Steps between C-alpha positions, in 0.01 A plus 500: 500500500205703649489875469251681705411872473254712701525314826523713814285351781443142390788275599706364205479142653114535477520595140742229418272237684204619300677454171549138586829472317839378620850529357547227234128475404437497129394842399247366235318318783446830682139636474518898501119517528472265799786693663324834439184371667705369796673832540177698474364283801772655721316783694776758417489429125238702305620394164788294361644433160698179445704426186720215398806643319699234324745349545494515889329799657174547657406869537245609755354855540303554813273791562443527871193634684545837651392506867244768582493463876644308789199349695545418864219287647502302811874531536591373149603704207405451127557722200226564259499624138231730339312188383464373862761212446668423832877475460719324751734717708791365704665837585277793568798728501563417130191711410533845687340678198170302531227647725390291790129421553372340807187295575274219356334715244792725410579359147151573376530864620855529373392421140284830507732697733845460362437617148323806645808580720747427203316789335592717796883433562514750775229337704639156425848594599384563863309172538610222723271197579134526414265333754166336397276452800172303492291793435647552157672834556867513431719701733850576374791542748732739323736772615210736456152356597282409203155355546348296217140421522235353263209692332463874485563766372403362156458172321855503366827469687649829595779651726386818681753674736601228761224261424465240228146378425482158316153387385392150606 
């Protein structure tokens, strides 16, 4: 028997495949450390704990990565976590709470931008997709217009009125 806890986004079949175990396999032949390494190679899995519980149970606790943003680039979508790990996404609609960023360099800007916006929930709540053009400025298309540009007014990131300044 295999018990899995903590799984939300990663498919259970993927977890079972990574474990490399089938019904009827001897439990003492099962290698929990090898299974943990295999599980942590799955993009969605940040950390895994695998235990062999005699007489016949394998217990798996999965800690999944938390998506920071949905990145649209060239017509494809990917999720990213705060460490920059790309996460596969099959259904964009499954992540309505994740801000969308658009453009080839958007993930780099989002790593600085999104924590800043999280500190300002009112500003964050009106944001829709952020666009990252080639010149490095980020323009956000919200319900209320908000322009995000790099540099001034100071060397640290700050939100002033309707403008967000992010140092580069």
